C-alpha positions in Angstrom: 17.7 199.7 252.5 16.4 197.6 249.5 13.1 196.9 248.9 11.7 193.4 249.3 10.9 191.8 246.0 7.5 190.0 246.2 5.8 187.9 244.0 1.9 187.4 243.8 0.5 184.0 242.9 -3.1 183.8 242.2 -5.5 181.2 240.6 -9.1 180.3 239.7 -10.6 177.4 238.9 -11.8 178.0 235.8 -10.9 180.2 232.2 -14.4 182.0 233.1 -13.5 183.2 236.1 -11.2 186.0 237.3 -8.0 186.8 239.3 -8.2 190.6 239.5 -10.2 190.4 242.6 -7.5 188.5 244.2 -4.8 190.6 242.3 -6.0 193.8 243.5 -6.1 192.9 247.2 -2.5 191.7 247.2 -1.3 194.6 245.4 -2.6 197.0 248.3 -1.0 194.9 250.4 2.3 194.9 248.5 1.7 198.8 248.3 0.6 199.3 252.1 4.2 197.9 253.1 6.1 200.0 250.5 7.3 196.5 249.1 8.5 196.1 245.4 6.0 194.0 243.2 8.3 192.0 240.9 5.9 189.3 239.5 2.1 188.3 238.9 1.7 184.6 238.1 -1.9 183.7 237.8 -3.3 180.2 236.8 -6.8 180.1 235.4 -6.9 176.2 236.2 -8.1 173.7 238.8 -6.1 173.2 241.7 -6.4 169.6 242.0 -3.8 169.6 238.6 -0.5 168.4 239.4 0.9 170.8 237.1 -0.1 173.9 236.4 1.7 176.5 234.1 2.0 179.8 236.3 2.4 177.8 239.5 5.5 175.9 237.5 7.3 179.3 236.3 7.0 180.9 239.9 8.7 177.7 241.2 11.2 178.2 238.5 11.6 181.8 239.1 11.7 181.2 243.1 14.9 179.0 242.0 16.4 181.7 239.9 16.1 183.9 243.3 14.1 186.7 241.1 12.0 187.2 244.2 12.3 187.5 248.1 8.4 187.0 249.2 5.5 185.3 247.9 2.0 186.5 248.3 -1.3 184.5 247.9 -4.6 185.5 248.7 -5.6 182.2 250.7 -3.5 179.2 250.9 -5.8 176.9 249.3 -4.9 178.8 246.0 -1.4 177.4 246.1 -2.1 173.6 247.0 -3.9 171.1 245.6 -3.7 169.2 248.7 -2.1 169.6 252.0 1.2 167.2 250.9 1.6 169.5 247.6 1.1 172.5 249.1 3.8 171.8 251.8 5.8 170.5 249.0 5.4 174.2 247.7 6.1 175.6 250.8 9.3 173.6 251.5 10.7 175.0 248.2 10.4 178.1 249.2 11.8 177.6 252.6 14.8 175.7 251.5 15.2 179.1 249.1 14.9 181.3 252.0 11.6 183.0 250.2 9.1 184.2 252.7 5.5 183.0 252.1 2.4 184.8 253.4 -0.9 183.9 252.8 -3.3 187.3 253.1 -6.6 185.5 254.4 -5.4 183.4 257.4 -2.8 185.7 257.9 0.3 183.1 257.7 3.5 184.7 257.4 6.4 182.4 257.4 8.8 185.5 258.1 6.9 185.1 261.6 7.6 182.4 264.2 3.8 181.9 264.1 3.9 182.0 260.7 7.0 178.7 261.2 4.9 177.2 263.6 2.1 177.0 261.5 3.9 175.7 258.8 5.4 172.9 261.3 1.6 172.1 262.1 1.3 171.7 258.2 4.1 169.5 258.2 2.7 167.5 260.6 -0.9 167.3 258.9 0.4 166.4 255.6 2.4 163.7 257.3 -0.9 162.4 258.7 -2.1 162.2 255.4 0.3 160.7 253.5 0.1 158.0 256.4 -3.3 157.7 256.1 -3.8 157.4 252.1 -1.0 154.6 252.4 -2.8 153.0 255.1 -6.3 153.0 253.3 -4.6 151.6 250.1 -2.8 148.7 251.9 -6.0 147.5 253.8 -8.2 147.6 250.4 -5.3 145.8 248.6 -5.2 143.2 251.1 -8.7 142.8 251.4 -9.1 142.5 247.9 -6.6 139.6 247.8 -8.5 137.8 250.3 -11.8 138.0 248.4 -9.5 136.4 245.5 -9.8 139.4 243.2 -6.6 139.6 240.7 -5.1 142.9 241.4 -3.1 145.3 238.3 -4.3 145.0 234.5 -6.2 142.2 233.0 -4.4 140.5 230.4 -5.9 141.1 227.1 -5.9 137.4 226.8 -4.9 134.4 228.6 -2.3 132.1 227.1 -2.6 128.4 227.5 0.3 126.0 227.6 0.7 125.4 223.7 0.3 129.0 222.9 3.3 129.4 225.6 5.3 126.9 224.1 4.9 128.6 220.1 5.4 132.1 221.8 8.8 130.8 223.0 9.3 128.9 219.7 9.0 132.4 217.9 11.0 134.1 219.8 14.1 132.0 219.4 13.4 132.0 215.8 14.1 136.1 216.6 10.4 137.0 216.3 10.2 140.7 218.3 8.1 141.1 221.2 5.8 142.7 219.3 5.2 140.5 216.2 4.6 138.1 218.5 2.2 139.7 220.7 0.0 141.2 217.3 0.3 137.6 215.9 -1.6 136.2 219.1 -3.5 139.1 220.3 -1.7 139.5 223.3 0.3 142.3 225.3 3.5 142.5 224.8 4.2 142.2 228.6 2.4 139.1 228.5 5.0 137.7 225.6 7.5 138.8 227.9 6.3 136.6 230.6 5.5 133.5 228.7 8.9 133.9 227.4 10.7 134.4 230.7 8.8 131.7 232.8 
């Protein structure tokens, strides 16, 4: 029977920290089970960063089926939020790659691990719903208070400037040229021409 190819992912938040402790424990775990260590992916970057070089490489290698199992020291090393973690775990599950978090004893190859994955999915959905609801309520509240939403205009254009902009546009001036000559944004010129 071939050995299960196992990858390790470690992460620390700053460049002056070391992944060595996590890596040592994970390698011992693999050795005790006589699995084959295929690759170690290590990031020294904050977990809130959406793009992490080693994580991105690990996911690319997962899609190429370079390993059968991913092992992390703690689940928060992998995902920056529940929803991000779930996206990563869902990608691994779809590829048939097992996931183990050593500290939390989560193993998606077991029934308990699969249940934990399902619970994480429900929590992530709740997190998304709450975030959407809070944003919607905040926007509604701001509108009721008369707050103008969106990026403020560089310069508000009066009727005579709008007429002048339209005339310049009809003569063939570009939006960028007009915006520069009137000290406003390209978007404001576009809006003035399309009203």
